Jmol script that loads the backbone (N, CA, C; Angstrom):
load data "model"
ATOM      1  N   UNK A   1       0.843  -1.073  -0.133  1.00  0.00           N
ATOM      2  CA  UNK A   1       0.028  -0.135  -0.311  1.00  0.00           C
ATOM      3  C   UNK A   1       0.728   1.040   0.319  1.00  0.00           C
ATOM      4  N   UNK A   2       0.443   2.282  -0.249  1.00  0.00           N
ATOM      5  CA  UNK A   2       1.102   3.548  -0.384  1.00  0.00           C
ATOM      6  C   UNK A   2       1.184   4.428   0.928  1.00  0.00           C
ATOM      7  N   UNK A   3       0.252   3.845   1.761  1.00  0.00           N
ATOM      8  CA  UNK A   3       0.195   4.793   2.870  1.00  0.00           C
ATOM      9  C   UNK A   3       1.213   4.510   3.918  1.00  0.00           C
ATOM     10  N   UNK A   4       2.281   3.898   3.652  1.00  0.00           N
ATOM     11  CA  UNK A   4       3.185   3.209   4.964  1.00  0.00           C
ATOM     12  C   UNK A   4       4.447   3.744   3.685  1.00  0.00           C
ATOM     13  N   UNK A   5       4.679   3.666   2.780  1.00  0.00           N
ATOM     14  CA  UNK A   5       5.881   4.230   1.763  1.00  0.00           C
ATOM     15  C   UNK A   5       6.997   4.340   2.343  1.00  0.00           C
ATOM     16  N   UNK A   6       7.427   5.481   3.102  1.00  0.00           N
ATOM     17  CA  UNK A   6       7.797   6.217   3.073  1.00  0.00           C
ATOM     18  C   UNK A   6       9.162   5.103   4.831  1.00  0.00           C
ATOM     19  N   UNK A   7       8.219   4.581   4.860  1.00  0.00           N
ATOM     20  CA  UNK A   7       8.493   4.147   6.759  1.00  0.00           C
ATOM     21  C   UNK A   7       8.663   2.422   5.999  1.00  0.00           C
ATOM     22  N   UNK A   8       8.146   1.999   5.043  1.00  0.00           N
ATOM     23  CA  UNK A   8       8.840   0.974   4.641  1.00  0.00           C
ATOM     24  C   UNK A   8       9.874   0.784   3.610  1.00  0.00           C
ATOM     25  N   UNK A   9      10.662   1.749   3.351  1.00  0.00           N
ATOM     26  CA  UNK A   9      11.238   2.022   2.339  1.00  0.00           C
ATOM     27  C   UNK A   9      12.457   2.232   3.678  1.00  0.00           C
ATOM     28  N   UNK A  10      12.605   3.304   4.633  1.00  0.00           N
ATOM     29  CA  UNK A  10      13.245   3.318   5.560  1.00  0.00           C
ATOM     30  C   UNK A  10      13.629   2.127   6.358  1.00  0.00           C
ATOM     31  N   UNK A  11      13.026   0.730   6.715  1.00  0.00           N
ATOM     32  CA  UNK A  11      13.421  -0.601   7.678  1.00  0.00           C
ATOM     33  C   UNK A  11      13.666  -1.020   6.258  1.00  0.00           C
ATOM     34  N   UNK A  12      13.576  -0.978   4.853  1.00  0.00           N
ATOM     35  CA  UNK A  12      14.273  -2.068   4.498  1.00  0.00           C
ATOM     36  C   UNK A  12      15.761  -1.367   4.130  1.00  0.00           C
ATOM     37  N   UNK A  13      15.938   0.016   4.400  1.00  0.00           N
ATOM     38  CA  UNK A  13      17.348   0.476   4.352  1.00  0.00           C
ATOM     39  C   UNK A  13      18.231  -0.113   5.691  1.00  0.00           C
ATOM     40  N   UNK A  14      17.197   0.092   6.885  1.00  0.00           N
ATOM     41  CA  UNK A  14      18.140  -0.360   7.950  1.00  0.00           C
ATOM     42  C   UNK A  14      17.917  -2.019   7.742  1.00  0.00           C
ATOM     43  N   UNK A  15      17.773  -2.848   7.345  1.00  0.00           N
ATOM     44  CA  UNK A  15      18.195  -4.329   7.149  1.00  0.00           C
ATOM     45  C   UNK A  15      19.551  -4.501   6.111  1.00  0.00           C
ATOM     46  N   UNK A  16      19.602  -3.356   5.059  1.00  0.00           N
ATOM     47  CA  UNK A  16      20.640  -3.667   4.612  1.00  0.00           C
ATOM     48  C   UNK A  16      22.211  -3.306   5.362  1.00  0.00           C
ATOM     49  N   UNK A  17      21.968  -2.201   6.434  1.00  0.00           N
ATOM     50  CA  UNK A  17      22.981  -1.778   6.988  1.00  0.00           C
ATOM     51  C   UNK A  17      23.158  -2.641   8.120  1.00  0.00           C
ATOM     52  N   UNK A  18      22.273  -3.650   8.927  1.00  0.00           N
ATOM     53  CA  UNK A  18      22.523  -4.618   9.336  1.00  0.00           C
ATOM     54  C   UNK A  18      23.144  -5.665   8.775  1.00  0.00           C
ATOM     55  N   UNK A  19      22.862  -6.212   7.425  1.00  0.00           N
ATOM     56  CA  UNK A  19      23.786  -7.180   6.777  1.00  0.00           C
ATOM     57  C   UNK A  19      24.992  -6.964   6.748  1.00  0.00           C
ATOM     58  N   UNK A  20      25.335  -5.463   6.290  1.00  0.00           N
ATOM     59  CA  UNK A  20      26.680  -4.713   5.910  1.00  0.00           C
ATOM     60  C   UNK A  20      27.223  -4.952   7.152  1.00  0.00           C
ATOM     61  N   UNK A  21      26.794  -4.931   8.318  1.00  0.00           N
ATOM     62  CA  UNK A  21      27.402  -4.978   9.618  1.00  0.00           C
ATOM     63  C   UNK A  21      27.700  -6.193   9.920  1.00  0.00           C
ATOM     64  N   UNK A  22      26.840  -7.098   9.694  1.00  0.00           N
ATOM     65  CA  UNK A  22      27.727  -8.497  10.095  1.00  0.00           C
ATOM     66  C   UNK A  22      28.513  -8.914   9.169  1.00  0.00           C
ATOM     67  N   UNK A  23      28.612  -8.266   7.811  1.00  0.00           N
ATOM     68  CA  UNK A  23      29.667  -8.976   7.200  1.00  0.00           C
ATOM     69  C   UNK A  23      30.834  -8.310   7.707  1.00  0.00           C
ATOM     70  N   UNK A  24      31.256  -7.123   7.677  1.00  0.00           N
ATOM     71  CA  UNK A  24      32.257  -6.726   8.645  1.00  0.00           C
ATOM     72  C   UNK A  24      32.509  -6.820  10.052  1.00  0.00           C
ATOM     73  N   UNK A  25      31.370  -7.442  10.914  1.00  0.00           N
ATOM     74  CA  UNK A  25      31.811  -8.428  12.149  1.00  0.00           C
ATOM     75  C   UNK A  25      32.709  -9.739  11.741  1.00  0.00           C
ATOM     76  N   UNK A  26      31.883 -10.334  10.663  1.00  0.00           N
ATOM     77  CA  UNK A  26      32.406 -11.657  10.208  1.00  0.00           C
ATOM     78  C   UNK A  26      33.940 -11.742   9.535  1.00  0.00           C
ATOM     79  N   UNK A  27      33.797 -10.484   9.009  1.00  0.00           N
ATOM     80  CA  UNK A  27      35.617 -10.094   8.378  1.00  0.00           C
ATOM     81  C   UNK A  27      36.444  -9.833   9.454  1.00  0.00           C
ATOM     82  N   UNK A  28      35.920  -9.664  10.726  1.00  0.00           N
ATOM     83  CA  UNK A  28      37.033  -8.952  11.730  1.00  0.00           C
ATOM     84  C   UNK A  28      37.419  -9.787  12.452  1.00  0.00           C
ATOM     85  N   UNK A  29      35.971 -10.830  12.969  1.00  0.00           N
ATOM     86  CA  UNK A  29      36.592 -12.024  13.865  1.00  0.00           C
ATOM     87  C   UNK A  29      37.289 -13.216  12.732  1.00  0.00           C
ATOM     88  N   UNK A  30      37.484 -13.242  10.806  1.00  0.00           N
ATOM     89  CA  UNK A  30      37.902 -14.012  10.652  1.00  0.00           C
ATOM     90  C   UNK A  30      39.810 -13.867  10.533  1.00  0.00           C
ATOM     91  N   UNK A  31      39.998 -12.207  10.994  1.00  0.00           N
ATOM     92  CA  UNK A  31      41.316 -11.921  10.137  1.00  0.00           C
ATOM     93  C   UNK A  31      41.892 -12.517  11.560  1.00  0.00           C
ATOM     94  N   UNK A  32      41.471 -12.059  12.843  1.00  0.00           N
ATOM     95  CA  UNK A  32      42.237 -12.318  14.488  1.00  0.00           C
ATOM     96  C   UNK A  32      42.171 -13.730  14.153  1.00  0.00           C
ATOM     97  N   UNK A  33      41.453 -14.663  13.774  1.00  0.00           N
ATOM     98  CA  UNK A  33      41.407 -16.144  13.422  1.00  0.00           C
ATOM     99  C   UNK A  33      42.608 -16.841  12.928  1.00  0.00           C
ATOM    100  N   UNK A  34      42.753 -15.973  11.429  1.00  0.00           N
ATOM    101  CA  UNK A  34      43.572 -16.366  11.051  1.00  0.00           C
ATOM    102  C   UNK A  34      45.343 -15.682  11.187  1.00  0.00           C
ATOM    103  N   UNK A  35      45.002 -14.053  11.735  1.00  0.00           N
ATOM    104  CA  UNK A  35      46.680 -13.586  11.920  1.00  0.00           C
ATOM    105  C   UNK A  35      46.482 -13.950  13.487  1.00  0.00           C
ATOM    106  N   UNK A  36      45.941 -14.148  14.243  1.00  0.00           N
ATOM    107  CA  UNK A  36      46.189 -14.137  15.392  1.00  0.00           C
ATOM    108  C   UNK A  36      46.248 -12.634  16.173  1.00  0.00           C
ATOM    109  N   UNK A  37      45.982 -11.553  15.198  1.00  0.00           N
ATOM    110  CA  UNK A  37      45.843 -10.047  15.957  1.00  0.00           C
ATOM    111  C   UNK A  37      44.376  -9.549  16.114  1.00  0.00           C
ATOM    112  N   UNK A  38      43.759  -9.038  17.125  1.00  0.00           N
ATOM    113  CA  UNK A  38      42.417  -8.378  17.226  1.00  0.00           C
ATOM    114  C   UNK A  38      42.875  -7.137  16.530  1.00  0.00           C
ATOM    115  N   UNK A  39      41.363  -6.978  15.748  1.00  0.00           N
ATOM    116  CA  UNK A  39      41.278  -5.476  15.041  1.00  0.00           C
ATOM    117  C   UNK A  39      41.330  -4.434  16.650  1.00  0.00           C
ATOM    118  N   UNK A  40      40.145  -4.861  17.401  1.00  0.00           N
ATOM    119  CA  UNK A  40      40.466  -3.978  18.454  1.00  0.00           C
ATOM    120  C   UNK A  40      40.598  -4.767  19.934  1.00  0.00           C
ATOM    121  N   UNK A  41      41.407  -4.113  20.482  1.00  0.00           N
ATOM    122  CA  UNK A  41      42.100  -4.412  21.981  1.00  0.00           C
ATOM    123  C   UNK A  41      40.611  -4.464  23.064  1.00  0.00           C
ATOM    124  N   UNK A  42      40.916  -5.263  24.530  1.00  0.00           N
ATOM    125  CA  UNK A  42      39.707  -4.944  25.065  1.00  0.00           C
ATOM    126  C   UNK A  42      40.305  -4.085  26.331  1.00  0.00           C
TER     127      UNK A  42
END
end "model"
wireframe off; spacefill off
backbone 0.3
color backbone group
């Protein structure tokens, strides 16, 4: 429906950000596993 058009698009964009963030976190974890060096220190 056209009633929630803008809100629907905003929600869709948030999903894209979530997927991209997940990819970045996996890349950081894999980098730590492969190299033994953490990207961030505790």
